[in-house]
VEXDREN-2710 file (C-alpha; in Angstrom, 1 decimal):
% VEXDREN-2710
k/r/px/py/pz
1/MET/57.3/151.5/133.3
2/ASN/59.1/149.7/136.2
3/GLN/62.7/150.6/136.9
4/ALA/64.1/147.2/135.6
5/VAL/62.3/147.4/132.3
6/LYS/63.3/151.1/132.0
7/LYS/67.0/150.4/132.6
8/SER/67.0/147.4/130.1
9/SER/65.3/149.6/127.5
10/GLU/67.9/152.4/128.0
11/ALA/70.8/149.9/127.7
12/ILE/69.5/148.5/124.4
13/GLU/69.1/152.0/123.0
14/ALA/72.6/152.9/124.1
15/LYS/74.1/149.8/122.4
16/THR/72.5/150.2/119.0
17/ASP/74.5/151.9/116.3
18/ALA/71.4/152.7/114.1
19/PRO/70.3/156.3/114.3
20/ALA/66.7/156.8/115.4
21/LYS/64.2/157.4/112.6
22/PRO/63.2/161.0/112.6
23/ARG/59.6/161.8/113.4
24/LEU/57.5/162.7/110.4
25/THR/56.8/166.4/110.7
26/THR/53.7/168.1/109.6
27/SER/55.6/170.2/107.1
28/ALA/56.7/167.1/105.3
29/MET/53.1/166.0/104.9
30/ILE/52.1/169.4/103.4
31/ALA/55.3/170.1/101.6
32/SER/55.4/172.7/98.9
33/LEU/54.8/171.5/95.4
34/ALA/57.4/173.9/94.1
35/ALA/60.7/172.5/92.9
36/GLU/63.9/173.8/94.6
37/GLY/64.4/177.4/93.5
38/GLN/61.1/177.6/91.6
39/ALA/59.2/180.9/91.7
40/THR/55.9/181.0/93.6
41/ARG/53.1/183.4/94.3
42/PRO/51.1/183.5/97.5
43/ALA/47.4/182.6/97.6
44/PRO/46.7/183.3/93.9
45/PHE/43.0/182.3/94.3
46/GLY/42.3/184.5/97.3
47/HIS/44.0/187.6/95.7
48/ALA/42.3/187.0/92.3
49/LEU/38.8/186.6/93.9
50/ALA/39.4/189.7/96.0
51/ASP/40.4/191.7/93.0
52/LEU/37.4/190.5/91.0
53/ALA/35.1/191.5/93.9
54/ASN/36.4/195.0/93.6
55/VAL/34.7/195.3/90.1
56/ARG/31.8/192.9/90.6
57/ALA/29.4/193.5/93.5
58/ASP/27.7/190.2/93.0
59/ILE/30.7/188.1/94.1
60/VAL/30.5/186.5/97.5
61/GLY/32.8/184.1/99.3
62/MET/31.6/181.2/101.4
63/THR/33.4/178.4/103.2
64/ALA/32.9/175.5/105.7
65/ASP/35.4/176.6/108.4
66/LEU/38.4/176.4/105.9
67/ALA/38.9/180.0/104.8
68/LYS/42.6/180.0/105.9
69/TYR/43.2/176.7/104.2
70/THR/41.6/177.6/100.9
71/ASP/43.1/181.1/100.7
72/LEU/39.6/182.6/101.1
73/HIS/40.8/184.5/104.1
74/ILE/42.4/187.0/101.7
75/PHE/38.9/187.7/100.3
76/ALA/37.4/187.8/103.8
77/LYS/39.8/190.4/104.9
78/GLU/39.2/192.7/102.0
79/HIS/35.4/192.1/101.7
80/PRO/34.1/191.1/105.1
81/ASP/30.6/192.1/104.3
82/ARG/30.5/189.6/101.5
83/PHE/32.1/186.7/103.4
84/TYR/30.1/183.9/104.9
85/GLU/31.4/181.3/107.3
86/MET/29.1/178.3/107.4
87/GLY/30.9/176.2/109.9
88/MET/31.9/172.5/109.5
89/ALA/28.8/171.6/107.4
90/GLU/29.5/171.2/103.8
91/GLN/25.9/170.3/102.9
92/LEU/24.8/173.5/104.5
93/LEU/27.5/175.4/102.6
94/MET/26.3/174.1/99.2
95/GLY/22.6/174.6/100.0
96/ALA/23.2/178.2/101.1
97/ALA/25.4/178.8/98.0
98/ALA/22.4/177.6/95.9
99/GLY/20.2/180.1/97.6
100/MET/22.7/182.9/97.0
101/ALA/22.8/182.0/93.3
102/ARG/19.0/182.1/93.1
103/GLU/19.1/185.6/94.5
104/GLY/21.4/186.7/91.7
105/MET/24.7/186.5/93.6
106/VAL/27.8/184.5/92.3
107/PRO/29.0/182.5/95.3
108/PHE/32.4/181.0/95.4
109/ALA/32.1/178.1/97.9
110/THR/35.4/176.7/99.2
111/THR/36.2/173.5/101.1
112/TYR/38.5/170.5/100.7
113/ALA/37.9/168.4/97.6
114/VAL/37.2/165.3/99.6
115/PHE/34.4/167.1/101.5
116/ALA/32.9/168.6/98.3
117/SER/32.9/165.3/96.4
118/ARG/32.0/162.9/99.1
119/ARG/30.0/164.7/101.8
120/ALA/28.2/167.3/99.8
121/TYR/27.7/165.3/96.5
122/ASP/23.9/165.1/96.7
123/PHE/23.5/168.8/97.6
124/ILE/25.7/169.8/94.7
125/CYS/23.8/167.5/92.3
126/MET/20.2/168.3/93.3
127/ALA/20.4/171.9/94.6
128/ILE/23.1/173.3/92.2
129/ALA/23.8/171.2/89.1
130/GLU/20.2/170.0/88.3
131/GLU/19.1/173.7/88.4
132/SER/22.3/174.8/86.6
133/LEU/22.8/177.5/89.3
134/ASN/25.7/179.9/89.1
135/VAL/27.7/178.5/92.0
136/LYS/31.5/178.2/91.8
137/ILE/32.9/175.4/94.0
138/VAL/36.6/175.7/94.7
139/ALA/38.2/172.8/96.4
140/ALA/41.7/172.5/98.0
141/LEU/43.9/169.4/98.5
142/PRO/43.1/167.7/95.1
143/GLY/44.6/164.3/94.4
144/LEU/47.9/163.7/96.2
145/THR/48.6/167.2/97.5
146/THR/48.5/166.2/101.2
147/GLY/50.2/163.4/103.1
148/TYR/47.3/163.0/105.6
149/GLY/45.9/159.9/104.0
150/PRO/42.6/158.8/102.4
151/SER/40.5/161.1/104.7
152/HIS/42.0/164.1/103.0
153/GLN/43.2/162.8/99.6
154/ALA/40.7/163.5/96.9
155/THR/41.9/160.9/94.3
156/ASP/38.4/160.3/92.8
157/ASP/36.9/163.8/92.6
158/LEU/37.3/164.2/88.8
159/ALA/35.6/160.9/88.2
160/ILE/32.8/161.9/90.5
161/PHE/32.2/165.3/89.0
162/ARG/32.8/164.4/85.3
163/ALA/29.7/162.3/85.6
164/MET/27.5/165.1/87.0
165/PRO/25.4/166.8/84.3
166/ASN/25.6/170.6/83.8
167/LEU/28.9/170.9/85.8
168/THR/32.1/172.4/84.3
169/VAL/35.2/170.9/85.8
170/VAL/38.6/172.8/85.9
171/ASP/42.0/171.6/87.1
172/PRO/44.5/174.5/86.9
173/CYS/48.3/173.9/86.8
174/ASP/49.8/176.8/88.7
175/ALA/49.4/180.4/90.0
176/LEU/49.0/181.9/86.6
177/ASP/46.3/179.4/85.6
178/ILE/44.4/180.0/88.9
179/GLU/44.6/183.8/88.6
180/GLN/43.3/183.8/85.0
181/ALA/40.7/181.1/85.7
182/VAL/38.9/182.9/88.5
183/PRO/37.3/185.7/86.4
184/GLN/36.5/183.3/83.6
185/ILE/34.6/180.8/85.8
186/ALA/32.8/183.8/87.4
187/ALA/31.7/184.9/83.9
188/HIS/30.6/181.4/82.9
189/GLN/26.9/180.9/83.4
190/GLY/26.4/177.7/85.3
191/PRO/28.0/175.7/88.1
192/VAL/31.8/175.1/88.1
193/TYR/34.0/172.8/90.2
194/MET/37.6/173.9/90.3
195/ARG/40.5/172.1/92.0
196/LEU/42.7/174.5/94.0
197/LEU/46.4/174.7/94.7
198/ARG/46.8/176.8/97.8
199/GLY/49.4/178.8/99.7
200/ASN/52.6/179.5/97.9
201/VAL/51.8/178.2/94.5
202/PRO/54.4/177.6/91.8
203/ALA/54.6/180.0/88.9
204/VAL/55.4/177.8/85.9
205/LEU/53.4/178.9/82.9
206/ASP/54.6/182.5/82.9
207/GLU/57.6/181.7/80.7
208/TYR/55.4/180.0/78.0
209/ASN/53.3/183.0/77.1
210/TYR/50.3/181.0/78.3
211/LYS/46.7/182.2/78.6
212/PHE/43.9/180.3/80.3
213/GLU/40.8/179.8/78.2
214/LEU/37.8/178.0/79.7
215/GLY/37.2/174.8/77.7
216/ARG/40.4/175.0/75.7
217/ALA/43.5/172.8/75.9
218/LYS/46.9/174.5/75.1
219/MET/50.1/173.2/73.7
220/ILE/52.8/174.4/76.1
221/ARG/55.7/172.9/74.2
222/ASP/55.9/170.7/71.1
223/GLY/57.9/167.5/70.7
224/ARG/58.4/164.8/68.0
225/ASP/58.8/161.7/70.2
226/VAL/56.2/161.9/73.0
227/LEU/53.1/163.8/73.7
228/ILE/52.1/164.2/77.3
229/ILE/48.5/165.2/77.8
230/SER/48.3/166.5/81.3
231/THR/46.2/168.5/83.7
232/GLY/46.6/170.3/87.1
233/LEU/49.9/170.0/88.8
234/MET/50.9/167.2/86.5
235/THR/51.5/169.7/83.7
236/MET/54.1/171.2/86.0
237/ARG/55.6/167.8/86.4
238/ALA/55.4/167.0/82.7
239/LEU/57.3/170.2/81.8
240/GLU/60.0/169.2/84.4
241/ALA/60.1/165.6/83.0
242/ALA/60.4/167.0/79.4
243/LYS/63.5/168.9/80.4
244/LEU/65.0/165.9/82.0
245/LEU/64.3/163.7/78.9
246/GLN/65.7/166.4/76.6
247/LYS/69.1/165.6/78.1
248/ASP/68.7/162.0/76.7
249/SER/67.6/163.4/73.3
250/VAL/64.0/162.5/73.8
251/ASP/61.8/165.3/72.5
252/VAL/58.6/165.7/74.5
253/GLY/55.5/167.8/73.8
254/VAL/53.1/168.9/76.6
255/LEU/49.4/169.5/76.0
256/HIS/47.9/171.2/79.0
257/VAL/44.2/170.4/79.6
258/PRO/42.9/172.7/82.4
259/THR/39.3/172.1/81.6
260/ILE/38.3/168.5/82.2
261/LYS/34.7/169.0/81.3
262/PRO/33.8/170.1/78.6
263/LEU/36.9/168.5/77.2
264/ASP/38.6/170.1/74.2
265/GLU/38.3/167.0/72.1
266/GLU/39.3/168.6/68.8
267/THR/42.7/169.7/70.1
268/ILE/43.3/166.3/71.7
269/ARG/42.4/164.4/68.5
270/ARG/44.6/166.7/66.4
271/GLU/47.7/166.5/68.5
272/ALA/47.4/162.8/69.3
273/ALA/47.0/162.0/65.5
274/LYS/50.4/163.5/64.6
275/SER/52.3/160.5/63.5
276/GLY/55.1/158.7/65.4
277/ARG/54.4/160.1/68.9
278/MET/53.6/158.0/72.0
279/VAL/50.7/159.5/73.9
280/VAL/51.0/159.7/77.7
281/VAL/48.2/161.0/79.8
282/ALA/49.3/162.4/83.2
283/GLU/47.0/163.4/86.0
284/ASN/47.0/163.9/89.8
285/HIS/44.0/161.5/90.1
286/SER/43.1/157.9/90.1
287/VAL/43.6/156.2/86.7
288/VAL/40.0/155.2/87.0
289/GLY/37.5/157.7/85.6
290/GLY/39.7/160.8/85.2
291/LEU/41.5/162.5/82.3
292/GLY/43.2/159.3/81.1
293/GLU/40.0/157.4/80.4
294/ALA/38.4/160.5/79.0
295/VAL/41.2/160.9/76.4
296/ALA/41.2/157.2/75.6
297/GLY/37.5/157.5/74.9
298/VAL/38.1/160.5/72.6
299/LEU/40.8/158.7/70.6
300/MET/38.8/155.5/70.4
301/ARG/35.7/157.2/69.0
302/ALA/37.8/159.1/66.5
303/ASN/39.8/156.0/65.5
304/VAL/43.0/157.8/66.4
305/ARG/45.7/155.2/67.0
306/PRO/49.0/156.5/68.4
307/PRO/52.0/154.1/68.4
308/ALA/51.5/153.6/72.1
309/PHE/49.2/155.0/74.8
310/ARG/50.2/155.1/78.5
311/GLN/48.7/156.5/81.7
312/ILE/50.5/158.2/84.6
313/GLY/48.2/158.6/87.6
314/LEU/47.4/157.4/91.0
315/PRO/46.5/153.7/91.6
316/ASP/42.9/152.5/92.2
317/ALA/43.6/152.3/95.9
318/PHE/43.4/154.2/99.2
319/LEU/46.8/155.9/99.4
320/ASP/49.3/156.0/102.2
321/ALA/49.9/158.8/104.6
322/GLY/53.4/160.2/104.7
323/ALA/55.8/162.8/103.4
324/LEU/54.6/164.3/100.1
325/PRO/58.0/163.9/98.2
326/THR/58.2/160.3/99.2
327/LEU/54.6/159.6/98.2
328/HIS/55.0/161.3/94.9
329/ASP/57.9/159.0/94.1
330/ARG/56.1/156.0/95.5
331/TYR/53.0/156.6/93.3
332/ARG/55.2/157.6/90.3
333/ILE/54.0/161.2/89.8
334/SER/57.2/163.0/90.5
335/ALA/59.1/164.5/87.6
336/ALA/62.1/162.2/87.9
337/VAL/60.1/159.0/88.1
338/MET/57.8/160.2/85.2
339/ALA/60.9/160.8/83.0
340/GLY/62.3/157.3/83.9
341/ASP/59.0/155.6/83.1
342/ILE/58.6/157.4/79.8
343/LYS/62.1/156.5/78.8
344/SER/61.6/152.9/79.6
345/TRP/58.3/152.8/77.5
346/LEU/60.2/154.2/74.6
END
């Protein structure tokens, strides 16, 4: 920059009264999902898998250069002889996991959800699902849990994997859900895809006497006005929204659906059929092909007609990069925005 231009630029900056916009920090893009003051537990998946491996010699951990970012480093430290680093090659990871399963091991293969669902899809389908092999795929950064844009935001993974035969699909809500899901998906015979919340994960369900059961939906709280059917982190948001709406005398029930496939259709039909309640399906996923459309199909086939049916989810679009709290408000999956939308629908 020549001196004249530089001085002119400095003069303009000196005259402006508007404060400079702060640079978006990395921490804002990977902000904690926990509400202010909310209890958390560190790396629940890594600790649960390491504990399980203490009593099961067939458990192995595998990753595609993402051990630290899927909490598998906890397992690797405690069981280095059963940890396999496959490098940045998700197809190789899934192929090797299939081979491990054929030899009688139970491999937990970790990567980001975008890489599992997009890059390694054919390997999962042909090498694992078609053969119904005992591979457990655990995928971090599901939905809108990162601000790094479409390359990292797995907003379509549930739709992709719901359509794959033989595959069980799990979307846990919090630390307790993850801790209890790990031994159950390990005991399940066949392939499993589980979404993962990583790092310091909120502990929400402890206060509700909750127990994870593979394939079962659970009523977390009942309510006469609205039934929110939710999965993953959106159950956390639904419980927060229910508390906010309670202040306005709106009574909200929350049905948590941690297993997307096979879906607990009986519980969904029974709860949605209770008279007078609006049904709202909330998911951290595109409104196309996820839990919302699955629930709508269940209700249609059973001729269950609630007074109103609404979806809360991510739009059918490539999402922006940015600070997570801002994005959650923008795409209407934060607790406050959820509560406002539900109130307006009533």
